[in-house]
N, C-alpha and C positions, 0 to 999 in steps of 0.2 A: 737805763734811767739817766736822765739828764742831771746836770750839777745843781741846777735850780730846784728840781724835785727832791734831790738828796738832802740839800740844805735846810728845806722846808720840813722834811721828815725828821731831821735831827732836832731841828728848833722845837717841832711839836712834841717830840720824845722828851727833851729836856724841860719843857714847860710842864709836862705831866709829873715828871720826877721832883721838879722843884716845888711844885704844889704839895705834892704827897709828903716829901720828906721835910718841908719847912715846919710842919705841924709837929714832927718829930724833934727836930733839932733846929734851932733858930740859926745856927752857924751856916746851915745851907743857905739861908737867904743871901747872905754875901758871897757865897761860892757861885750861887746861881746868877746873881748880878754881874759877877765878873764873867761868867760864860756867856752871857747874853751880850755883854759889852764886847767881848772877843768876837762873836758872831757877828754883831753889827760892824766891827771894823772890818771883818773878812768880807761881808757882802758889799760894803762900801768900796772896798779895794777891787773885788770882782766887777763890780758895776762901772767902776771909772776906767779900769785898765784892761779888763778881759771881754765883756760884753760889748763894749763900744770900740774894740780894736779894728782899724781899717785891714781889709783883706790883704792889702799891698804889704803890710808889714808882718803878715803871718809867714813864718820860715817852713811850715809843712813838717815839722819834727826833725830838721836838719841837725839840732844840736843834740838830739837824744843819744845817738851813738857816743859822742863825747862825754855825755854825762855818765853813760854806763861804764865806759872806759875808765873814768875818775873813779867810780865806785869800786870797780874790780881792783884797780891799784891800790885803794885805801884798804881794801879787805885783804890783799896779799901782803901789804906792810904790817897790817894788824896780826895776821898768821905769823909772820917772821918775828915780829917783836915778842909775841906770846910765847912762841916756841924757843926762843933764846933766853927767856926769863929764868930766875933762879929757881931751883928745885925745892920744894918744902919738904 
């Protein structure tokens, strides 16, 4: 499933939920507006920076191993810091 199809599916799901729950609780109207505004910003970002990206600037996933290494280092630090904490 492509990212565009996924975003359309999520937006359609939130539209149905927003209409259904806005009858029950008017607070949902504000939350739905915030959600759609966030989706608008996300779609605008994807359109400007991802969909129109030149193939020459694509790294082909070269930064992925570095990102995974940073995630695991962060998890190791978390485990050490939680393991050395005070006993309750």
